[in-house]
N, CA, C and O atoms as a GROMACS GRO file, in nm:
protein
  612
    1MET      N    1   0.085  -0.118   0.000
    1MET     CA    2   0.000   0.000   0.000
    1MET      C    3   0.090   0.124   0.000
    1MET      O    4   0.177   0.136   0.086
    2PRO      N    5   0.070   0.217  -0.093
    2PRO     CA    6   0.155   0.336  -0.097
    2PRO      C    7   0.138   0.422   0.028
    2PRO      O    8   0.034   0.417   0.095
    3THR      N    9   0.241   0.499   0.059
    3THR     CA   10   0.243   0.580   0.180
    3THR      C   11   0.246   0.728   0.145
    3THR      O   12   0.320   0.772   0.056
    4ILE      N   13   0.165   0.804   0.216
    4ILE     CA   14   0.159   0.949   0.196
    4ILE      C   15   0.190   1.017   0.329
    4ILE      O   16   0.139   0.977   0.434
    5GLY      N   17   0.275   1.119   0.324
    5GLY     CA   18   0.305   1.199   0.442
    5GLY      C   19   0.217   1.322   0.442
    5GLY      O   20   0.202   1.390   0.340
    6LEU      N   21   0.158   1.351   0.557
    6LEU     CA   22   0.069   1.467   0.570
    6LEU      C   23   0.121   1.555   0.683
    6LEU      O   24   0.134   1.512   0.798
    7VAL      N   25   0.151   1.681   0.649
    7VAL     CA   26   0.208   1.775   0.744
    7VAL      C   27   0.136   1.907   0.726
    7VAL      O   28   0.102   1.945   0.614
    8ALA      N   29   0.114   1.979   0.835
    8ALA     CA   30   0.053   2.113   0.825
    8ALA      C   31   0.100   2.199   0.941
    8ALA      O   32   0.101   2.156   1.056
    9HIS      N   33   0.139   2.320   0.909
    9HIS     CA   34   0.169   2.416   1.015
    9HIS      C   35   0.039   2.455   1.085
    9HIS      O   36  -0.070   2.434   1.031
   10ASP      N   37   0.050   2.511   1.204
   10ASP     CA   38  -0.067   2.538   1.287
   10ASP      C   39  -0.179   2.614   1.215
   10ASP      O   40  -0.295   2.575   1.225
   11HIS      N   41  -0.144   2.721   1.144
   11HIS     CA   42  -0.247   2.801   1.078
   11HIS      C   43  -0.305   2.733   0.952
   11HIS      O   44  -0.398   2.786   0.891
   12CYS      N   45  -0.251   2.617   0.916
   12CYS     CA   46  -0.296   2.547   0.795
   12CYS      C   47  -0.363   2.413   0.826
   12CYS      O   48  -0.408   2.344   0.734
   13LYS      N   49  -0.370   2.376   0.953
   13LYS     CA   50  -0.426   2.245   0.989
   13LYS      C   51  -0.572   2.231   0.945
   13LYS      O   52  -0.610   2.127   0.892
   14ASP      N   53  -0.652   2.335   0.965
   14ASP     CA   54  -0.793   2.328   0.923
   14ASP      C   55  -0.805   2.306   0.773
   14ASP      O   56  -0.892   2.231   0.728
   15ASN      N   57  -0.719   2.371   0.695
   15ASN     CA   58  -0.722   2.354   0.549
   15ASN      C   59  -0.687   2.210   0.512
   15ASN      O   60  -0.751   2.152   0.424
   16LEU      N   61  -0.586   2.153   0.577
   16LEU     CA   62  -0.547   2.015   0.548
   16LEU      C   63  -0.659   1.919   0.588
   16LEU      O   64  -0.688   1.824   0.515
   17LEU      N   65  -0.721   1.943   0.702
   17LEU     CA   66  -0.831   1.857   0.746
   17LEU      C   67  -0.948   1.860   0.647
   17LEU      O   68  -1.005   1.757   0.614
   18ALA      N   69  -0.982   1.980   0.601
   18ALA     CA   70  -1.092   1.993   0.505
   18ALA      C   71  -1.055   1.923   0.373
   18ALA      O   72  -1.139   1.856   0.312
   19TRP      N   73  -0.930   1.939   0.329
   19TRP     CA   74  -0.886   1.873   0.206
   19TRP      C   75  -0.891   1.721   0.222
   19TRP      O   76  -0.940   1.650   0.134
   20ALA      N   77  -0.842   1.672   0.334
   20ALA     CA   78  -0.839   1.527   0.358
   20ALA      C   79  -0.981   1.470   0.366
   20ALA      O   80  -1.006   1.361   0.315
   21GLN      N   81  -1.072   1.543   0.428
   21GLN     CA   82  -1.210   1.497   0.436
   21GLN      C   83  -1.273   1.490   0.297
   21GLN      O   84  -1.347   1.397   0.265
   22LYS      N   85  -1.241   1.589   0.215
   22LYS     CA   86  -1.292   1.592   0.077
   22LYS      C   87  -1.240   1.472  -0.003
   22LYS      O   88  -1.309   1.422  -0.093
   23HIS      N   89  -1.120   1.426   0.029
   23HIS     CA   90  -1.057   1.316  -0.046
   23HIS      C   91  -1.047   1.188   0.037
   23HIS      O   92  -0.962   1.103   0.010
   24ARG      N   93  -1.132   1.177   0.137
   24ARG     CA   94  -1.125   1.062   0.228
   24ARG      C   95  -1.127   0.928   0.156
   24ARG      O   96  -1.049   0.838   0.188
   25GLU      N   97  -1.215   0.914   0.059
   25GLU     CA   98  -1.229   0.788  -0.012
   25GLU      C   99  -1.098   0.750  -0.082
   25GLU      O  100  -1.056   0.634  -0.076
   26GLN      N  101  -1.032   0.846  -0.146
   26GLN     CA  102  -0.904   0.818  -0.212
   26GLN      C  103  -0.795   0.787  -0.109
   26GLN      O  104  -0.711   0.700  -0.133
   27LEU      N  105  -0.797   0.855   0.003
   27LEU     CA  106  -0.693   0.837   0.104
   27LEU      C  107  -0.704   0.702   0.174
   27LEU      O  108  -0.607   0.654   0.232
   28GLN      N  109  -0.822   0.640   0.170
   28GLN     CA  110  -0.839   0.508   0.231
   28GLN      C  111  -0.743   0.405   0.173
   28GLN      O  112  -0.706   0.309   0.241
   29GLY      N  113  -0.703   0.424   0.049
   29GLY     CA  114  -0.614   0.329  -0.016
   29GLY      C  115  -0.467   0.352   0.013
   29GLY      O  116  -0.382   0.282  -0.042
   30TRP      N  117  -0.435   0.447   0.096
   30TRP     CA  118  -0.297   0.482   0.130
   30TRP      C  119  -0.266   0.449   0.274
   30TRP      O  120  -0.356   0.441   0.358
   31THR      N  121  -0.140   0.430   0.303
   31THR     CA  122  -0.094   0.431   0.442
   31THR      C  123  -0.068   0.577   0.473
   31THR      O  124   0.013   0.642   0.406
   32LEU      N  125  -0.135   0.629   0.574
   32LEU     CA  126  -0.122   0.770   0.608
   32LEU      C  127  -0.022   0.788   0.722
   32LEU      O  128  -0.028   0.717   0.822
   33CYS      N  129   0.068   0.882   0.705
   33CYS     CA  130   0.164   0.919   0.809
   33CYS      C  131   0.155   1.069   0.828
   33CYS      O  132   0.132   1.144   0.733
   34ALA      N  133   0.174   1.114   0.952
   34ALA     CA  134   0.166   1.257   0.978
   34ALA      C  135   0.248   1.293   1.101
   34ALA      O  136   0.279   1.209   1.184
   35THR      N  137   0.281   1.419   1.108
   35THR     CA  138   0.348   1.468   1.229
   35THR      C  139   0.244   1.480   1.339
   35THR      O  140   0.123   1.487   1.313
   36GLY      N  141   0.292   1.483   1.463
   36GLY     CA  142   0.216   1.481   1.587
   36GLY      C  143   0.072   1.524   1.589
   36GLY      O  144  -0.018   1.443   1.568
   37THR      N  145   0.048   1.651   1.614
   37THR     CA  146  -0.088   1.702   1.630
   37THR      C  147  -0.170   1.681   1.503
   37THR      O  148  -0.287   1.644   1.509
   38THR      N  149  -0.108   1.704   1.389
   38THR     CA  150  -0.178   1.686   1.262
   38THR      C  151  -0.229   1.543   1.248
   38THR      O  152  -0.342   1.521   1.204
   39GLY      N  153  -0.147   1.447   1.286
   39GLY     CA  154  -0.187   1.306   1.278
   39GLY      C  155  -0.308   1.276   1.365
   39GLY      O  156  -0.400   1.206   1.323
   40GLY      N  157  -0.308   1.329   1.487
   40GLY     CA  158  -0.421   1.307   1.576
   40GLY      C  159  -0.549   1.368   1.522
   40GLY      O  160  -0.656   1.307   1.531
   41LEU      N  161  -0.539   1.488   1.468
   41LEU     CA  162  -0.656   1.555   1.410
   41LEU      C  163  -0.708   1.479   1.289
   41LEU      O  164  -0.829   1.463   1.272
   42LEU      N  165  -0.617   1.433   1.205
   42LEU     CA  166  -0.659   1.357   1.085
   42LEU      C  167  -0.727   1.226   1.123
   42LEU      O  168  -0.829   1.190   1.064
   43GLU      N  169  -0.671   1.156   1.219
   43GLU     CA  170  -0.729   1.029   1.263
   43GLU      C  171  -0.872   1.050   1.313
   43GLU      O  172  -0.962   0.973   1.280
   44LYS      N  173  -0.890   1.154   1.392
   44LYS     CA  174  -1.022   1.184   1.447
   44LYS      C  175  -1.119   1.228   1.337
   44LYS      O  176  -1.234   1.184   1.333
   45GLU      N  177  -1.073   1.314   1.248
   45GLU     CA  178  -1.158   1.368   1.140
   45GLU      C  179  -1.197   1.261   1.038
   45GLU      O  180  -1.312   1.255   0.995
   46LEU      N  181  -1.100   1.177   1.000
   46LEU     CA  182  -1.124   1.081   0.892
   46LEU      C  183  -1.172   0.944   0.940
   46LEU      O  184  -1.235   0.870   0.864
   47GLY      N  185  -1.142   0.912   1.065
   47GLY     CA  186  -1.173   0.778   1.114
   47GLY      C  187  -1.085   0.672   1.049
   47GLY      O  188  -1.123   0.555   1.040
   48LEU      N  189  -0.969   0.714   1.003
   48LEU     CA  190  -0.873   0.623   0.938
   48LEU      C  191  -0.747   0.615   1.025
   48LEU      O  192  -0.716   0.711   1.096
   49PRO      N  193  -0.676   0.504   1.020
   49PRO     CA  194  -0.552   0.495   1.097
   49PRO      C  195  -0.444   0.586   1.038
   49PRO      O  196  -0.430   0.596   0.916
   50VAL      N  197  -0.370   0.653   1.126
   50VAL     CA  198  -0.262   0.742   1.085
   50VAL      C  199  -0.140   0.708   1.170
   50VAL      O  200  -0.146   0.711   1.292
   51ARG      N  201  -0.031   0.677   1.104
   51ARG     CA  202   0.096   0.656   1.176
   51ARG      C  203   0.148   0.794   1.215
   51ARG      O  204   0.178   0.877   1.129
   52ARG      N  205   0.160   0.815   1.345
   52ARG     CA  206   0.197   0.948   1.394
   52ARG      C  207   0.342   0.954   1.437
   52ARG      O  208   0.392   0.867   1.509
   53PHE      N  209   0.409   1.059   1.390
   53PHE     CA  210   0.545   1.088   1.431
   53PHE      C  211   0.541   1.199   1.535
   53PHE      O  212   0.434   1.243   1.576
   54LEU      N  213   0.657   1.242   1.578
   54LEU     CA  214   0.664   1.354   1.671
   54LEU      C  215   0.609   1.481   1.607
   54LEU      O  216   0.593   1.488   1.485
   55SER      N  217   0.580   1.578   1.689
   55SER     CA  218   0.544   1.709   1.639
   55SER      C  219   0.659   1.762   1.554
   55SER      O  220   0.775   1.729   1.580
   56GLY      N  221   0.629   1.843   1.453
   56GLY     CA  222   0.733   1.896   1.365
   56GLY      C  223   0.850   1.960   1.439
   56GLY      O  224   0.965   1.924   1.414
   57PRO      N  225   0.823   2.055   1.531
   57PRO     CA  226   0.934   2.120   1.602
   57PRO      C  227   1.015   2.025   1.691
   57PRO      O  228   1.128   2.057   1.728
   58LEU      N  229   0.958   1.909   1.723
   58LEU     CA  230   1.030   1.812   1.808
   58LEU      C  231   1.101   1.704   1.726
   58LEU      O  232   1.156   1.610   1.782
   59GLY      N  233   1.100   1.718   1.593
   59GLY     CA  234   1.170   1.623   1.508
   59GLY      C  235   1.082   1.546   1.411
   59GLY      O  236   1.134   1.466   1.334
   60GLY      N  237   0.952   1.569   1.413
   60GLY     CA  238   0.861   1.496   1.325
   60GLY      C  239   0.889   1.518   1.177
   60GLY      O  240   0.876   1.426   1.096
   61ASP      N  241   0.926   1.642   1.140
   61ASP     CA  242   0.959   1.669   1.000
   61ASP      C  243   1.078   1.584   0.957
   61ASP      O  244   1.082   1.532   0.846
   62LEU      N  245   1.175   1.571   1.047
   62LEU     CA  246   1.293   1.491   1.015
   62LEU      C  247   1.259   1.342   1.008
   62LEU      O  248   1.316   1.269   0.927
   63GLN      N  249   1.165   1.298   1.091
   63GLN     CA  250   1.123   1.157   1.084
   63GLN      C  251   1.055   1.128   0.950
   63GLN      O  252   1.078   1.023   0.891
   64ILE      N  253   0.973   1.220   0.903
   64ILE     CA  254   0.911   1.201   0.772
   64ILE      C  255   1.019   1.203   0.663
   64ILE      O  256   1.013   1.125   0.568
   65GLY      N  257   1.118   1.291   0.678
   65GLY     CA  258   1.229   1.293   0.584
   65GLY      C  259   1.303   1.161   0.580
   65GLY      O  260   1.347   1.117   0.474
   66THR      N  261   1.318   1.097   0.696
   66THR     CA  262   1.383   0.966   0.701
   66THR      C  263   1.302   0.863   0.623
   66THR      O  264   1.360   0.782   0.550
   67GLU      N  265   1.171   0.866   0.637
   67GLU     CA  266   1.085   0.773   0.562
   67GLU      C  267   1.106   0.791   0.411
   67GLU      O  268   1.111   0.694   0.336
   68ILE      N  269   1.118   0.916   0.368
   68ILE     CA  270   1.141   0.944   0.226
   68ILE      C  271   1.277   0.891   0.184
   68ILE      O  272   1.289   0.822   0.083
   69ALA      N  273   1.381   0.924   0.262
   69ALA     CA  274   1.518   0.885   0.226
   69ALA      C  275   1.535   0.733   0.222
   69ALA      O  276   1.616   0.681   0.146
   70GLU      N  277   1.458   0.663   0.304
   70GLU     CA  278   1.469   0.517   0.308
   70GLU      C  279   1.368   0.448   0.216
   70GLU      O  280   1.350   0.327   0.222
   71GLY      N  281   1.302   0.527   0.130
   71GLY     CA  282   1.216   0.470   0.027
   71GLY      C  283   1.082   0.420   0.076
   71GLY      O  284   1.020   0.335   0.011
   72ARG      N  285   1.034   0.472   0.189
   72ARG     CA  286   0.907   0.424   0.244
   72ARG      C  287   0.793   0.525   0.231
   72ARG      O  288   0.687   0.507   0.292
   73MET      N  289   0.813   0.632   0.154
   73MET     CA  290   0.707   0.731   0.138
   73MET      C  291   0.706   0.779  -0.007
   73MET      O  292   0.809   0.822  -0.060
   74GLU      N  293   0.589   0.771  -0.071
   74GLU     CA  294   0.578   0.801  -0.213
   74GLU      C  295   0.525   0.940  -0.244
   74GLU      O  296   0.534   0.985  -0.358
   75LEU      N  297   0.469   1.008  -0.144
   75LEU     CA  298   0.406   1.138  -0.168
   75LEU      C  299   0.406   1.218  -0.040
   75LEU      O  300   0.389   1.162   0.069
   76LEU      N  301   0.425   1.349  -0.052
   76LEU     CA  302   0.423   1.438   0.064
   76LEU      C  303   0.326   1.553   0.038
   76LEU      O  304   0.339   1.626  -0.060
   77ILE      N  305   0.230   1.567   0.126
   77ILE     CA  306   0.140   1.682   0.125
   77ILE      C  307   0.177   1.766   0.247
   77ILE      O  308   0.163   1.720   0.361
   78PHE      N  309   0.225   1.886   0.225
   78PHE     CA  310   0.273   1.971   0.334
   78PHE      C  311   0.211   2.109   0.318
   78PHE      O  312   0.259   2.192   0.241
   79PHE      N  313   0.103   2.133   0.392
   79PHE     CA  314   0.040   2.265   0.390
   79PHE      C  315   0.116   2.353   0.488
   79PHE      O  316   0.097   2.344   0.609
   80TRP      N  317   0.204   2.437   0.433
   80TRP     CA  318   0.286   2.521   0.521
   80TRP      C  319   0.239   2.665   0.516
   80TRP      O  320   0.175   2.710   0.421
   81ASP      N  321   0.272   2.734   0.622
   81ASP     CA  322   0.226   2.871   0.642
   81ASP      C  323   0.333   2.969   0.591
   81ASP      O  324   0.436   2.986   0.657
   82PRO      N  325   0.310   3.032   0.476
   82PRO     CA  326   0.410   3.123   0.422
   82PRO      C  327   0.415   3.259   0.492
   82PRO      O  328   0.505   3.339   0.466
   83LEU      N  329   0.320   3.285   0.582
   83LEU     CA  330   0.314   3.416   0.648
   83LEU      C  331   0.367   3.416   0.790
   83LEU      O  332   0.373   3.522   0.853
   84SER      N  333   0.406   3.301   0.841
   84SER     CA  334   0.456   3.294   0.979
   84SER      C  335   0.594   3.229   0.982
   84SER      O  336   0.618   3.128   0.916
   85ALA      N  337   0.683   3.288   1.060
   85ALA     CA  338   0.815   3.228   1.080
   85ALA      C  339   0.797   3.101   1.163
   85ALA      O  340   0.716   3.098   1.256
   86GLN      N  341   0.873   2.999   1.130
   86GLN     CA  342   0.865   2.872   1.203
   86GLN      C  343   0.996   2.850   1.279
   86GLN      O  344   1.104   2.868   1.223
   87PRO      N  345   0.986   2.813   1.407
   87PRO     CA  346   1.110   2.792   1.484
   87PRO      C  347   1.192   2.674   1.433
   87PRO      O  348   1.312   2.666   1.457
   88HIS      N  349   1.128   2.582   1.363
   88HIS     CA  350   1.196   2.464   1.312
   88HIS      C  351   1.216   2.472   1.160
   88HIS      O  352   1.216   2.370   1.091
   89ASP      N  353   1.232   2.595   1.110
   89ASP     CA  354   1.249   2.616   0.966
   89ASP      C  355   1.363   2.533   0.905
   89ASP      O  356   1.347   2.484   0.794
   90PRO      N  357   1.477   2.516   0.973
   90PRO     CA  358   1.582   2.430   0.915
   90PRO      C  359   1.534   2.286   0.894
   90PRO      O  360   1.575   2.221   0.797
   91ASP      N  361   1.449   2.236   0.983
   91ASP     CA  362   1.395   2.100   0.967
   91ASP      C  363   1.301   2.093   0.847
   91ASP      O  364   1.302   1.995   0.772
   92VAL      N  365   1.220   2.198   0.829
   92VAL     CA  366   1.129   2.203   0.715
   92VAL      C  367   1.210   2.204   0.586
   92VAL      O  368   1.178   2.133   0.491
   93LYS      N  369   1.315   2.285   0.584
   93LYS     CA  370   1.400   2.292   0.464
   93LYS      C  371   1.466   2.157   0.437
   93LYS      O  372   1.477   2.116   0.322
   94ALA      N  373   1.509   2.088   0.542
   94ALA     CA  374   1.570   1.955   0.526
   94ALA      C  375   1.468   1.855   0.470
   94ALA      O  376   1.502   1.775   0.383
   95LEU      N  377   1.346   1.861   0.518
   95LEU     CA  378   1.241   1.771   0.469
   95LEU      C  379   1.216   1.795   0.320
   95LEU      O  380   1.210   1.700   0.242
   96LEU      N  381   1.202   1.919   0.282
   96LEU     CA  382   1.177   1.950   0.142
   96LEU      C  383   1.298   1.914   0.055
   96LEU      O  384   1.282   1.869  -0.059
   97ARG      N  385   1.417   1.934   0.108
   97ARG     CA  386   1.539   1.898   0.034
   97ARG      C  387   1.542   1.748   0.005
   97ARG      O  388   1.571   1.708  -0.108
   98VAL      N  389   1.514   1.665   0.105
   98VAL     CA  390   1.520   1.521   0.086
   98VAL      C  391   1.408   1.473  -0.008
   98VAL      O  392   1.427   1.377  -0.083
   99ALA      N  393   1.294   1.540  -0.005
   99ALA     CA  394   1.187   1.505  -0.099
   99ALA      C  395   1.231   1.533  -0.243
   99ALA      O  396   1.204   1.453  -0.332
  100VAL      N  397   1.296   1.646  -0.265
  100VAL     CA  398   1.346   1.678  -0.399
  100VAL      C  399   1.458   1.581  -0.438
  100VAL      O  400   1.461   1.532  -0.551
  101LEU      N  401   1.548   1.552  -0.345
  101LEU     CA  402   1.660   1.461  -0.372
  101LEU      C  403   1.612   1.324  -0.420
  101LEU      O  404   1.671   1.266  -0.511
  102TRP      N  405   1.505   1.273  -0.358
  102TRP     CA  406   1.454   1.140  -0.392
  102TRP      C  407   1.335   1.145  -0.487
  102TRP      O  408   1.266   1.045  -0.506
  103ASN      N  409   1.310   1.262  -0.546
  103ASN     CA  410   1.208   1.278  -0.649
  103ASN      C  411   1.069   1.236  -0.601
  103ASN      O  412   0.993   1.174  -0.674
  104VAL      N  413   1.037   1.272  -0.478
  104VAL     CA  414   0.904   1.246  -0.421
  104VAL      C  415   0.815   1.365  -0.452
  104VAL      O  416   0.851   1.478  -0.420
  105PRO      N  417   0.699   1.343  -0.512
  105PRO     CA  418   0.608   1.454  -0.540
  105PRO      C  419   0.565   1.522  -0.410
  105PRO      O  420   0.534   1.456  -0.311
  106VAL      N  421   0.565   1.655  -0.412
  106VAL     CA  422   0.530   1.735  -0.295
  106VAL      C  423   0.424   1.837  -0.335
  106VAL      O  424   0.437   1.906  -0.436
  107ALA      N  425   0.319   1.845  -0.255
  107ALA     CA  426   0.218   1.949  -0.271
  107ALA      C  427   0.223   2.037  -0.147
  107ALA      O  428   0.231   1.987  -0.035
  108MET      N  429   0.217   2.168  -0.168
  108MET     CA  430   0.226   2.259  -0.055
  108MET      C  431   0.100   2.341  -0.034
  108MET      O  432   0.096   2.431   0.050
  109ASN      N  433  -0.002   2.309  -0.112
  109ASN     CA  434  -0.130   2.376  -0.093
  109ASN      C  435  -0.240   2.288  -0.152
  109ASN      O  436  -0.212   2.182  -0.210
  110GLU      N  437  -0.363   2.331  -0.136
  110GLU     CA  438  -0.477   2.249  -0.179
  110GLU      C  439  -0.477   2.224  -0.330
  110GLU      O  440  -0.505   2.113  -0.374
  111ALA      N  441  -0.445   2.325  -0.408
  111ALA     CA  442  -0.444   2.307  -0.554
  111ALA      C  443  -0.342   2.202  -0.596
  111ALA      O  444  -0.372   2.115  -0.677
  112GLY      N  445  -0.223   2.210  -0.540
  112GLY     CA  446  -0.120   2.112  -0.572
  112GLY      C  447  -0.158   1.972  -0.527
  112GLY      O  448  -0.136   1.875  -0.599
  113ALA      N  449  -0.215   1.963  -0.408
  113ALA     CA  450  -0.257   1.832  -0.355
  113ALA      C  451  -0.366   1.771  -0.443
  113ALA      O  452  -0.363   1.652  -0.471
  114ASP      N  453  -0.461   1.854  -0.487
  114ASP     CA  454  -0.566   1.805  -0.576
  114ASP      C  455  -0.506   1.751  -0.706
  114ASP      O  456  -0.542   1.643  -0.752
  115LEU      N  457  -0.415   1.826  -0.765
  115LEU     CA  458  -0.355   1.783  -0.891
  115LEU      C  459  -0.275   1.655  -0.875
  115LEU      O  460  -0.279   1.568  -0.963
  116LEU      N  461  -0.203   1.641  -0.764
  116LEU     CA  462  -0.128   1.517  -0.742
  116LEU      C  463  -0.222   1.398  -0.731
  116LEU      O  464  -0.197   1.294  -0.791
  117LEU      N  465  -0.328   1.412  -0.655
  117LEU     CA  466  -0.422   1.300  -0.641
  117LEU      C  467  -0.490   1.266  -0.773
  117LEU      O  468  -0.510   1.148  -0.804
  118ILE      N  469  -0.525   1.367  -0.849
  118ILE     CA  470  -0.588   1.342  -0.980
  118ILE      C  471  -0.490   1.265  -1.068
  118ILE      O  472  -0.528   1.166  -1.132
  119GLY      N  473  -0.366   1.310  -1.072
  119GLY     CA  474  -0.265   1.242  -1.154
  119GLY      C  475  -0.242   1.099  -1.109
  119GLY      O  476  -0.229   1.009  -1.193
  120LEU      N  477  -0.238   1.077  -0.979
  120LEU     CA  478  -0.216   0.941  -0.927
  120LEU      C  479  -0.337   0.853  -0.953
  120LEU      O  480  -0.322   0.733  -0.980
  121ALA      N  481  -0.458   0.910  -0.945
  121ALA     CA  482  -0.580   0.832  -0.968
  121ALA      C  483  -0.589   0.783  -1.112
  121ALA      O  484  -0.648   0.678  -1.138
  122GLN      N  485  -0.530   0.857  -1.204
  122GLN     CA  486  -0.532   0.815  -1.344
  122GLN      C  487  -0.445   0.692  -1.368
  122GLN      O  488  -0.460   0.624  -1.469
  123GLY      N  489  -0.354   0.665  -1.275
  123GLY     CA  490  -0.273   0.545  -1.283
  123GLY      C  491  -0.161   0.549  -1.386
  123GLY      O  492  -0.099   0.446  -1.413
  124THR      N  493  -0.135   0.664  -1.442
  124THR     CA  494  -0.031   0.673  -1.545
  124THR      C  495   0.103   0.721  -1.492
  124THR      O  496   0.204   0.713  -1.562
  125TYR      N  497   0.106   0.770  -1.370
  125TYR     CA  498   0.230   0.826  -1.316
  125TYR      C  499   0.321   0.715  -1.264
  125TYR      O  500   0.277   0.629  -1.188
  126GLN      N  501   0.445   0.718  -1.305
  126GLN     CA  502   0.547   0.625  -1.257
  126GLN      C  503   0.665   0.708  -1.210
  126GLN      O  504   0.733   0.770  -1.291
  127ARG      N  505   0.690   0.710  -1.081
  127ARG     CA  506   0.799   0.792  -1.025
  127ARG      C  507   0.934   0.732  -1.057
  127ARG      O  508   0.956   0.612  -1.038
  128PHE      N  509   1.025   0.815  -1.106
  128PHE     CA  510   1.164   0.777  -1.126
  128PHE      C  511   1.237   0.794  -0.993
  128PHE      O  512   1.233   0.902  -0.934
  129ILE      N  513   1.302   0.690  -0.947
  129ILE     CA  514   1.379   0.697  -0.822
  129ILE      C  515   1.526   0.713  -0.859
  129ILE      O  516   1.584   0.624  -0.921
  130PRO      N  517   1.586   0.826  -0.822
  130PRO     CA  518   1.726   0.852  -0.858
  130PRO      C  519   1.821   0.749  -0.797
  130PRO      O  520   1.796   0.695  -0.689
  131ASP      N  521   1.929   0.725  -0.868
  131ASP     CA  522   2.034   0.635  -0.820
  131ASP      C  523   2.153   0.720  -0.777
  131ASP      O  524   2.221   0.780  -0.860
  132HIS      N  525   2.176   0.725  -0.648
  132HIS     CA  526   2.285   0.806  -0.594
  132HIS      C  527   2.408   0.721  -0.563
  132HIS      O  528   2.490   0.760  -0.479
  133THR      N  529   2.423   0.607  -0.629
  133THR     CA  530   2.534   0.516  -0.604
  133THR      C  531   2.669   0.584  -0.630
  133THR      O  532   2.760   0.572  -0.548
  134ASN      N  533   2.682   0.655  -0.742
  134ASN     CA  534   2.810   0.721  -0.774
  134ASN      C  535   2.846   0.826  -0.669
  134ASN      O  536   2.962   0.836  -0.629
  135TYR      N  537   2.748   0.902  -0.626
  135TYR     CA  538   2.774   1.004  -0.524
  135TYR      C  539   2.826   0.937  -0.397
  135TYR      O  540   2.923   0.983  -0.337
  136ARG      N  541   2.761   0.829  -0.356
  136ARG     CA  542   2.804   0.758  -0.235
  136ARG      C  543   2.945   0.703  -0.251
  136ARG      O  544   3.025   0.711  -0.158
  137ALA      N  545   2.976   0.648  -0.366
  137ALA     CA  546   3.109   0.590  -0.389
  137ALA      C  547   3.217   0.698  -0.381
  137ALA      O  548   3.321   0.675  -0.320
  138VAL      N  549   3.193   0.814  -0.440
  138VAL     CA  550   3.289   0.924  -0.434
  138VAL      C  551   3.308   0.969  -0.290
  138VAL      O  552   3.421   0.992  -0.246
  139ARG      N  553   3.199   0.981  -0.216
  139ARG     CA  554   3.207   1.024  -0.074
  139ARG      C  555   3.284   0.922   0.009
  139ARG      O  556   3.361   0.960   0.097
  140GLU      N  557   3.265   0.794  -0.018
  140GLU     CA  558   3.338   0.690   0.056
  140GLU      C  559   3.486   0.696   0.026
  140GLU      O  560   3.569   0.677   0.115
  141LEU      N  561   3.521   0.721  -0.100
  141LEU     CA  562   3.662   0.735  -0.136
  141LEU      C  563   3.725   0.857  -0.068
  141LEU      O  564   3.838   0.851  -0.020
  142GLN      N  565   3.651   0.967  -0.065
  142GLN     CA  566   3.700   1.087   0.002
  142GLN      C  567   3.721   1.062   0.151
  142GLN      O  568   3.822   1.104   0.208
  143ALA      N  569   3.627   0.994   0.214
  143ALA     CA  570   3.639   0.964   0.356
  143ALA      C  571   3.758   0.872   0.383
  143ALA      O  572   3.832   0.891   0.480
  144ALA      N  573   3.776   0.772   0.298
  144ALA     CA  574   3.890   0.681   0.314
  144ALA      C  575   4.021   0.756   0.297
  144ALA      O  576   4.117   0.729   0.369
  145SER      N  577   4.025   0.847   0.204
  145SER     CA  578   4.145   0.927   0.181
  145SER      C  579   4.176   1.014   0.303
  145SER      O  580   4.292   1.027   0.343
  146LEU      N  581   4.074   1.074   0.359
  146LEU     CA  582   4.093   1.157   0.480
  146LEU      C  583   4.140   1.073   0.598
  146LEU      O  584   4.227   1.116   0.675
  147ARG      N  585   4.084   0.955   0.613
  147ARG     CA  586   4.126   0.866   0.723
  147ARG      C  587   4.273   0.826   0.705
  147ARG      O  588   4.350   0.825   0.801
  148ALA      N  589   4.310   0.794   0.582
  148ALA     CA  590   4.449   0.754   0.556
  148ALA      C  591   4.544   0.869   0.582
  148ALA      O  592   4.651   0.849   0.639
  149ALA      N  593   4.506   0.989   0.542
  149ALA     CA  594   4.592   1.106   0.561
  149ALA      C  595   4.607   1.139   0.710
  149ALA      O  596   4.715   1.177   0.754
  150SER      N  597   4.499   1.124   0.787
  150SER     CA  598   4.505   1.159   0.929
  150SER      C  599   4.577   1.050   1.011
  150SER      O  600   4.631   1.080   1.117
  151SER      N  601   4.577   0.928   0.963
  151SER     CA  602   4.646   0.823   1.038
  151SER      C  603   4.798   0.829   1.020
  151SER      O  604   4.872   0.770   1.098
  152GLY      N  605   4.842   0.901   0.917
  152GLY     CA  606   4.983   0.914   0.892
  152GLY      C  607   5.050   1.021   0.977
  152GLY      O  608   5.173   1.034   0.973
  153CYS      N  609   4.974   1.098   1.053
  153CYS     CA  610   5.031   1.208   1.132
  153CYS      C  611   5.090   1.159   1.262
  153CYS      O  612   5.142   1.239   1.340
   0.00000   0.00000   0.00000
């Protein structure tokens, strides 16, 4: 069953809840994951099981990023508040960075979320998963070189 991450900043939670209720039938076919409070609200609103992570400021955004990096999340819906500063903004940026790195579709508002679901419902979308093997190999060689250089001192 495909997995979708659902995240919303405080001022956007009601919008995400309304969107999720509107698309409840489609969401039934997904494994739903969400950060702390958002997950609890979604579970109550939808009557569907939601795997809940920590609250975003306590590391939940990073936990969702881990799911993406480890290939366990196929879609991210993140209703974020563009008008309010977030104390965990570096975590939000890291989450979005890892989603782009692993080519995971991301919607940041209702219009984008609607379009992603429509596209997925048509059954024609096939996500390309990037192969970062060469990058890892170069990094391992660099690390080995640094270890060898430092052991010679």
